[in-house]
C-alpha positions in Angstrom: 17.1 1.2 -8.1 16.8 3.6 -5.2 15.7 1.5 -2.1 17.0 -1.7 -0.5 15.2 -3.3 2.4 17.3 -6.0 4.1 15.1 -8.3 6.1 15.9 -11.2 8.4 13.1 -13.5 7.1 11.0 -13.9 4.0 7.7 -13.0 5.6 9.1 -9.7 6.8 10.7 -8.9 3.4 7.3 -9.5 1.7 5.5 -7.5 4.3 7.5 -4.4 3.8 7.6 -5.0 0.1 3.8 -5.1 -0.1 3.6 -1.7 1.7 5.9 -0.2 -0.8 4.1 -1.8 -3.8 0.7 -0.5 -2.5 2.1 3.0 -2.4 3.3 2.8 -6.0 6.9 1.7 -5.8 7.8 -1.2 -8.1 9.1 -3.8 -5.7 10.5 -7.3 -5.7 11.6 -9.7 -2.9 15.0 -11.5 -3.5 15.8 -14.7 -1.7 19.0 -15.2 0.3 21.8 -16.5 -1.8 20.8 -14.8 -5.1 23.8 -12.4 -5.0 24.8 -13.4 -8.5 22.1 -11.2 -10.0 23.8 -8.2 -11.6 21.0 -5.7 -11.8 17.5 -5.2 -10.5 15.0 -3.2 -12.6 12.8 -2.1 -9.6 12.4 1.0 -7.5 12.9 -1.2 -4.4 14.3 -4.6 -3.6 13.6 -6.5 -0.4 16.3 -9.1 0.4 15.6 -12.0 2.7 18.9 -12.8 4.5 17.2 -15.6 6.5 19.4 -14.6 9.5 17.0 -14.1 12.4 18.1 -17.3 14.2 21.8 -17.5 13.0 24.7 -16.9 15.3 25.4 -13.1 15.6 28.7 -13.3 13.6 27.0 -15.2 10.8 24.1 -12.8 10.7 26.5 -9.8 10.6 28.3 -11.4 7.7 25.2 -12.3 5.7 23.6 -8.9 6.1 26.9 -7.2 5.3 27.1 -9.1 2.0 23.5 -8.1 1.1 24.3 -4.5 1.9 27.4 -4.6 -0.2 25.5 -6.1 -3.2 22.9 -3.3 -2.9 25.6 -0.6 -2.5 27.2 -1.8 -5.8 23.7 -1.5 -7.4 23.7 2.2 -6.6 21.1 2.0 -3.8 20.6 5.4 -2.1 18.3 4.4 0.8 19.0 1.4 3.0 16.3 0.1 5.3 16.6 -2.7 7.9 13.5 -4.6 8.3 13.2 -6.1 11.8 10.6 -8.3 13.5 7.8 -6.4 15.1 8.4 -8.2 18.3 12.2 -7.4 18.2 13.3 -11.0 18.0 16.6 -11.8 16.3 20.1 -10.3 15.8 18.9 -6.7 15.6 22.0 -5.0 16.9 24.4 -7.2 14.9 22.4 -6.6 11.7 22.2 -2.9 12.2 26.0 -2.9 12.7 26.4 -4.8 9.4 24.4 -2.2 7.5 26.0 0.8 9.1 29.5 -0.5 8.7 28.9 -1.4 5.1 27.4 1.9 3.9 29.6 4.3 5.8 30.6 5.9 9.1 28.3 8.8 8.9 25.1 6.7 8.6 22.7 6.5 11.5 20.0 3.9 12.3 16.6 5.2 13.4 14.9 2.3 15.2 11.2 2.2 15.5 9.6 -1.2 16.2 6.1 0.4 16.2 3.4 -1.0 13.8 0.2 0.5 15.2 -2.0 -1.3 12.7 -0.7 -4.6 14.1 -1.0 -3.5 17.8 2.8 -2.7 18.1 3.6 0.6 19.8 6.7 2.0 21.5 6.4 4.2 24.6 9.2 5.2 26.9 11.5 3.0 24.8 9.4 -0.1 25.7 7.8 -2.2 23.0 4.1 -3.0 23.7 2.1 -5.6 21.9 -1.6 -4.8 22.2 -0.8 -2.8 25.3 1.4 -5.4 27.0 5.2 -5.3 27.3 6.5 -7.7 24.7 8.1 -9.9 27.3 4.7 -10.7 28.7 3.4 -12.0 25.4 3.8 -15.4 23.7 7.0 -14.1 22.1 8.7 -14.6 25.5 8.3 -18.3 24.9 9.9 -18.4 21.4 12.0 -21.6 21.5 14.7 -20.1 19.4 14.7 -16.5 20.5 12.9 -16.0 23.8 12.5 -12.4 25.1 12.6 -11.5 28.8 13.0 -7.7 28.2 10.9 -5.0 26.6 13.2 -1.9 26.7 14.4 -1.6 23.1 17.6 0.5 23.6 18.8 -2.1 26.2 18.0 -5.1 24.0 20.0 -3.5 21.1 22.8 -2.3 23.3 23.7 -5.9 24.2 24.3 -6.7 20.6 26.3 -3.6 19.5 29.1 -1.3 20.7 27.7 1.7 18.9 26.4 4.6 20.9 22.6 4.5 21.4 20.1 7.1 22.5 16.3 7.4 22.7 13.7 10.1 21.6 10.8 9.8 24.0 7.1 10.3 23.6 7.2 13.7 25.1 9.4 15.0 22.2 7.5 13.0 19.6 4.2 14.6 20.7 5.7 18.1 20.0 5.9 17.3 16.3 8.5 17.0 13.5 10.5 20.2 14.4 11.2 18.9 17.9 12.0 15.4 16.6 14.4 16.8 14.1 16.1 18.9 16.7 16.5 15.9 19.0 17.8 13.7 16.1 20.3 16.3 15.1 21.5 16.7 18.7 22.0 12.9 19.1 23.8 12.6 15.8 26.2 15.4 16.6 26.8 13.7 20.0 28.1 10.6 18.2 25.1 8.4 18.4 24.8 5.9 15.6 21.6 4.2 16.7 18.5 6.2 17.8 15.3 4.6 19.1 12.2 6.6 18.7 8.8 6.2 20.4 5.5 6.1 18.3 2.0 5.0 19.1 0.2 6.1 16.0 0.7 6.3 12.2 0.7 10.1 12.4 3.6 10.0 14.8 5.5 7.7 12.5 4.8 10.2 9.7 6.1 13.1 11.8 9.3 11.1 12.5 9.7 10.5 8.7 9.2 14.2 8.0 11.9 15.1 10.7 14.3 12.6 9.1 13.8 14.1 5.7 14.4 17.6 6.9 17.9 16.7 8.0 20.9 15.9 5.8 22.2 12.8 7.6 22.3 9.4 6.1 19.5 7.7 7.9 18.7 4.0 7.9 15.1 3.2 9.0 15.0 0.1 11.2 11.5 -1.0 11.6 8.7 -3.6 10.6 7.7 -1.4 7.7 5.7 1.7 8.5 8.7 4.0 9.0 10.4 2.6 6.0 7.4 3.4 3.9 6.8 6.9 5.3 10.4 7.9 4.8 10.7 6.4 1.3 7.6 8.2 0.2 9.0 11.5 1.4 12.4 11.0 -0.2 11.2 9.5 -3.5 7.8 11.0 -4.1 8.7 11.2 -7.8 9.1 7.5 -8.1 5.6 6.7 -6.9 3.1 5.7 -9.6 0.2 8.0 -8.9 -2.1 6.4 -11.5 -5.7 7.0 -10.9 -8.1 4.0 -11.2 -11.9 3.9 -11.3 -13.5 0.7 -10.0 -17.1 0.3 -11.2 -19.2 -2.4 -9.6 -22.8 -3.0 -10.5 -23.2 -6.7 -9.7 -25.4 -7.3 -6.7 -24.4 -10.9 -5.9 -23.4 -12.0 -2.4 -20.0 -13.0 -3.9 -19.5 -9.4 -5.2 -20.2 -8.1 -1.7 -17.6 -10.4 -0.2 -15.2 -9.2 -2.9 -15.9 -5.6 -2.1 -15.3 -6.2 1.6 -11.9 -7.9 0.7 -11.0 -4.9 -1.5 -11.8 -2.5 1.4 -9.7 -4.5 3.8 -6.7 -5.1 1.6 -6.4 -1.8 -0.2 -8.0 0.6 2.4 -10.5 2.0 -0.1 -13.8 3.7 0.8 -16.5 3.0 -1.7 -18.9 5.6 -3.0 -22.3 4.0 -2.7 -24.9 4.9 -5.3 -28.6 4.4 -4.5 -29.9 2.0 -7.2 -33.5 2.9 -6.3 -32.8 6.5 -7.3 -31.1 5.4 -10.5 -34.2 3.3 -11.4 -36.5 6.1 -10.4 -39.0 7.6 -12.9 -38.5 10.9 -11.2 -35.8 12.3 -13.4 -35.0 15.1 -11.0 -34.3 12.7 -8.2 -32.2 10.5 -10.6 -30.2 13.4 -11.8 -29.6 14.7 -8.3 -28.2 11.3 -7.3 -26.0 11.2 -10.4 -24.6 14.7 -9.8 -24.1 14.1 -6.1 -22.0 11.0 -6.7 -20.0 12.6 -9.6 -19.1 15.5 -7.3 -18.1 13.1 -4.5 -15.9 11.1 -7.0 -14.2 14.2 -8.3 -13.4 15.3 -4.8 -12.0 11.9 -3.8 -9.7 11.9 -6.9 -7.8 14.9 -5.4 -6.7 12.7 -2.5 -7.1 9.0 -3.5 -5.7 6.8 -6.3 -8.4 4.1 -6.4 -12.1 5.3 -6.5 -14.8 2.7 -6.1 -18.3 3.4 -7.5 -20.9 0.8 -6.6 -24.6 0.2 -6.2 -23.9 -2.8 -3.9 -24.3 -1.5 -0.4 -23.9 -4.1 2.5 -26.9 -2.8 4.4 -29.2 -2.3 1.5 -31.7 -5.1 0.5 -31.9 -6.2 -3.1 -34.3 -4.1 -5.2 -37.6 -5.8 -6.0 -37.5 -5.0 -9.7 -40.7 -6.9 -10.4 -42.7 -4.8 -8.0 -41.0 -1.6 -9.0 -41.6 -2.4 -12.7 -45.3 -2.8 -12.0 -45.5 0.5 -10.3 -43.8 2.3 -13.2 -45.6 0.3 -15.9 -42.3 -0.9 -17.4 -40.2 -4.1 -17.6 -37.6 -5.4 -15.1 -35.0 -5.4 -17.9 -35.7 -1.7 -18.6 -35.2 -0.9 -14.9 -32.0 -2.9 -14.7 -30.6 -1.1 -17.7 -31.6 2.3 -16.2 -29.5 1.4 -13.2 -26.4 0.2 -15.1 -26.7 3.2 -17.5 -26.8 5.5 -14.5 -23.7 3.9 -13.0 -22.0 4.2 -16.4 -23.0 7.9 -16.7 -21.6 8.7 -13.3 -18.3 6.9 -14.3 -18.1 8.8 -17.5 -18.7 12.2 -15.9 -16.0 11.4 -13.3 -13.5 10.4 -15.9 -14.1 13.4 -18.2 -14.5 15.9 -15.4 -11.4 14.9 -13.4 -8.6 17.4 -13.0 -6.1 14.6 -13.2 -6.0 11.8 -15.8 -7.7 8.5 -14.9 -5.4 5.9 -16.3 -7.5 2.8 -16.0 -10.7 1.3 -14.8 -12.1 -2.0 -13.6 -15.7 -3.1 -14.1 -17.6 -5.9 -12.5 -20.7 -7.1 -14.3 -21.2 -7.6 -18.1 -24.1 -5.1 -18.3 -22.0 -2.5 -16.5 -19.2 -2.9 -19.0 -21.5 -2.7 -21.9 -23.1 0.5 -20.6 -19.7 1.9 -20.0 -18.7 1.3 -23.6 -22.0 2.7 -24.9 -21.8 6.0 -22.8 -18.1 6.3 -23.8 -18.9 5.8 -27.5 -16.2 3.2 -27.7 -16.1 0.6 -30.5 -14.9 -2.2 -28.3 -12.0 -3.5 -26.2 -8.7 -4.7 -27.5 -7.9 -7.9 -25.4 -4.4 -8.2 -24.1 -4.3 -10.7 -21.3 -6.2 -12.9 -18.9 -6.1 -11.8 -15.2 -8.0 -14.8 -13.8 -10.3 -17.1 -15.6 -13.2 -15.1 -17.1 -11.5 -11.8 -16.2 -9.8 -10.0 -19.1 -7.3 -7.1 -19.4 -7.3 -4.8 -22.4 -7.8 -1.3 -23.7 -10.8 0.6 -25.0 -11.0 1.2 -28.8 -12.3 4.6 -29.9 -14.6 7.1 -28.3 -13.9 9.1 -25.2 -12.0 6.3 -23.6 -9.8 5.3 -26.5 -6.6 3.7 -25.2 -7.6 3.6 -21.6 -6.7 0.3 -19.8 -9.6 -1.8 -18.4 -10.0 -5.1 -16.6 -13.5 -6.6 -16.9 -14.9 -9.4 -14.7 -18.3 -11.1 -14.4 -20.2 -10.7 -11.1 -20.0 -14.4 -10.2 -16.3 -14.8 -11.3 -13.4 -15.4 -8.9 -13.0 -16.1 -5.2 -13.3 -13.6 -2.3 -10.2 -11.8 -3.5 -11.2 -11.6 -7.2 -11.7 -7.9 -7.4 -8.6 -7.1 -5.4 -6.5 -9.4 -7.7 -7.9 -7.6 -10.8 -7.3 -4.1 -9.4 -3.8 -4.9 -8.3 -3.1 -6.4 -11.8 -4.3 -3.2 -13.4 -2.1 -1.1 -11.1 0.9 -3.2 -12.0 0.2 -2.9 -15.7 -0.1 0.8 -15.4 3.1 1.0 -13.4 5.0 -1.1 -16.1 3.7 1.2 -18.8 4.8 4.3 -16.9 8.3 2.8 -16.4 8.6 2.0 -20.1 7.7 5.6 -21.0 10.3 7.0 -18.6 13.0 4.6 -19.9 12.3 5.7 -23.5 12.4 9.4 -22.6 
């Protein structure tokens, strides 16, 4: 285990843990009081100390105990997860982590979470553009806030020396940030608050931290922890490539695609079903080649590639009318579409410069066409993901041994595809870890 995230509540522990998981780190959340566990077989562990509303001395002790447990597990990177509205015993809990892991450690505090409307400018935490003290957080019955200047809030809970890297330095990039960090550390500062208003700025801070040789502890709601962990432990990240193939055109499938886009930040490659069904072979082949090229290009940068004929703004094809014009059957046109989607998928898989480790397919006809174009004999069934969605591996052909999850177009709730894709990612990650342990 390399990474320990110590959080003051369960929601925060899970929130940061999910960020790490989505980036390929095997991660688990451990509840407060489970210190008897002797070993954790994960890249990262998020511990909920349930200490946000404790007395400061009790919060210090509980966080210190969690840090000691993780230190004995051989953890190399400690991260302190804090509330994105800076409620709680932030100073006391930072002290507990720094005191436990050593006198040369330095906390880098960044409450910013741009995706959630949290930014830090001039040392002041803003929530959707308002100082945090002017939001509902100020009325928190257990931990009301009447200030927004982060260094001052922390300074009232710690005796450690604090300084602040302002937006003017952050805007100058990672070299300037690194320079300021180094100056503050050499001047004896143990806690450094840094401004950030965008994800790019958070990334620049992480790069600056990684350039230096100090023992840094990211203190944030999650984005800085993720950015810094990714830079320090890139080799741990499971970079498995997954192809998601969706041919079903139901309204439920469209909702599932939207959920996948929202939860996993994917950008589908939309394939025109009318062109796949076209009798004009040149037009059909041009569409196939165009989408194959797009898929291969995306694989250089992205881990999950979605190929679908289900576009939210495209009306359903009138197969009956189209069949009449082409003097063929509706079934023949439907098969031409699913075969075209399968051909694109096969070309992407076989033409990729990096190995595609698994695929997900929605729609029985699509799965059948995928098997046919891949010359596979069938699928070895291994597990059930959700009712009527199966996990297994292709048998024979070009796809022999590749993992696959299949699901019917009308199966599952709004998050059905997302659940299946995440299941596949987890299975591939487990397989990778087993191989590494054997080697």
